[in-house]
N, C-alpha and C positions, 0 to 999 in steps of 0.2 A: 546220089540217091542210092546207087548200088551199094555204097559203103554203109548206108543206114539199115539196109535190109537185115543183116545178121543181128544187129542190136535190137531192132524191133521184134524179130523172131524170138530172141532170148527173153525179152520183156513179156511177150505174149505167153511164152511157155511158163514163166514164173507165176504170172497171174492165174493161168489155168490151174497150175499145181496148188496154189493157195486156195482157190475156190473148191477144188475137189477135196482137198484135205479138210477144210472147215466143214464141208457137207457130211463127211464120213466120221467126224468127231462125235463121241458119245454125248448124249444130252446130259446137262448137269442135273444132279439130284437136288430136289428142293430141300431146304432146311425144314426141320420139324415145325409144323404150324398148327394152329387150332388149339384145342384144349389138350393139355399134357396128359390128362387122365385117359384120353382116347387111345394112347399108346401104352397104358398100364405102367408108366415110368414111376409114378408115385402112388401111394395108397389113396383110396377113394376119399379118405378123410381130408386130403389136401385139395380136392377138386372144388372148383368154384360153383359148379351146379347152376350156372347162368344167373348167379346173384349179382345185383348191382353193387353190393359191397362185399369185398372178399373177407370172409370170416375164417379165423384160424382153426385148423384141425377139425373141420366138419362141424363146428359149433352151430347149433340150431339146424343141422342137417336132418331131413326126414329119414335119412338112411342110417343115422347113428343115434345111440342113446344119449339122453341129456347128460351133460358133464356133471351137474350137481342137482340131481332130482330132489334131494331133500334139503337143499340150501335154505337157511332161515331167511325171513324177510329183513329189511333194514331194521336194526334194533338200536335202542338208545337206553343207557342206564345213567341215572342221575347220581352224582357223587354223594349227595345227602342220603339217598336210599342205600347206597353201598355201605356207608358208615353206620347207618341204622342196622343193616344186616350183620355187621361185625358185632355190635352190641347184643343183638338178639341171639346170635350163635354163642357168644361168650356166656350169656346167662343160661342157656340150655346146657352147655358143657359143664358149668359149675355144679349142676344137679347130678351129673354123671361122673364126677371126677374119680370116684372109687371103682368104676367099672372098667374092665378091659375093653379093647376096641371091638368093633363089629365091622363086617365087610373087609375092605382092603387096608384099613388103618384106623387109628383111634382119632378120627377127625369127624367133623360134622358138616353136612351139606345144608343147603337152604339158602335163604336170602333172596335176592332178586335176579340172579344169573343162573340159568341152566339151559344149555343148548347142546344137542348132539346130532351130528351128521355122519355120513359114511366115512369121512376122512378126518374129522376133528370133533372134539367136544370141548365145552367150556362151562365152568361153574365156579362157585366160591366154596372154600373150605376154611375151617377154623381149627387151629392146633392149640390144645390146652396146656397150661403149666401145671405140673404136679410137684408137691413137696414131699409126697410119700409114694413109694413104689407100688405098682400093681403088676400082675402078670401080663406080658404083651401077647400078641397073637402067636408068637413062636415060643411062648412059655418062659420068657426071660423076665425076672423080677427087676423092674426098672421104672424110673420116673419119666422116661422118654418113650415115645412111640417107636416101633420098629423102623429101621431103615428100609427103603424100597429100592427096587431095581426093575426097570421095564425094558424088555428086549425089543418091543414093537412100537414104541412111541417116544417122541419128544415130550417133555413137560416145560411149559413156559409160564412163569409166575409173575404176577404184579401184586406186590404186597399192599394191602388195603387198610390194615389196622394193627396196632400192637407192635412189639419189637421182639427180637430174639436172634438166633443164629441158624444157619443151614450148614450142615456138614456134607461136603460133596467129594466124590471120587473115592479112591482107595478100594478096599474090599470089605464085604460084610462078613464078620465073624458069625458063626452059627447060621449061615445062610440056608434057607429052606424054600422049596417051592410053595407059593401061596396055594391054599386049598379052600374050596367052598363046598356047598352041599353036593355038587356034581363031581367032586374029586379035584385032582391036581390041575392047576392052570399053567400050561407051558409058557416059559418066558417071563413069568411074574415071580419075583423073589422078595422075601422078607427076612429080617433078622437084625441082630445088634450084638456088639457095637460095631461101628465103622472103624477100620484100622487103616491108617495112612491117608485119611481124607484131609481136605482143606476146609477151614471154617470161614464163613462169610457172615458178617453182621448185617441184619436186615431191618428195615423200617418202612413205614408207609411211603409208597411211590417208587421203591426199588423194583427193578426187573431182574429176573433170573431165568436163564435158559439151561435146561438140563438135557444133554444128548441121550439117545437111547443107550441102554446098558450101563448107565452111570449110577452107582449107589448114591443115595441122598437121604438124609435124616434130619428132621426138624428138632430144634432145641429152643422152645419158646421161653421168653422172660416171664416173670409174674404178670398175669393178665392175658397171657397167650398172644397169638397173632393170627391174622386171617389173610387170605390171598385169593385173588382171581387166578384160576389155572386153566390153561388151554392145553389139551392133549392132542398131539398131531400124529396121526397114524402113518408110519413109514411104509406101510404096505406089507409088512412081514406077517402080521397076524390079523384075523378078523376082530372086530370090536368086542366080540364075546370073550376074547382072551386078554383084553387090555383093561387094567384097573388104574 
């Protein structure tokens, strides 16, 4: 028994040391819990706000503005109406074939499509064919409309009637800032011809995406061509500067 006393004493000392050491150990810090926005780690736009469904970036949040306050309703356009619009615009253009362009180009709006919001617009245009030259907006004597270049928007075309060519890229010779009654429009350019561009044949059903700052010039066949166009604002300019 006497031989066991040193062993028991050592065991008791070790146990006592463990208990004292554990009691003096700092309490563990809890992992972040609850709503993350309570700690201001992410913007309020990411907060759940006690919604049963988590919506992205504050969508429908009472604390944030609506993402698309001027968004159009669900819209549908019948292809028969679009073809009819092509014919109507061609007839209107034929009566004005000797006149120089108005607005941003020698093209004619109308038809069944016209929508504009704060970040995109969509409508139909018709480009006429001329066999005799007239003065363009930049005072070039030509059968073609001036080439265009938009610093602040994509142009997305879907061709809806007629045939022709689109000249893309390169540089616009005789390039000038577009002007209207209020003066120069920054980031909007017109002129011709296009030097060093690439030519694409176009027909109904073809799609065409034109990046910002890319020269482009229409070259319609006899009978002209029409297209649906969506202009997508890249955020560089307000809509008042985009044509």
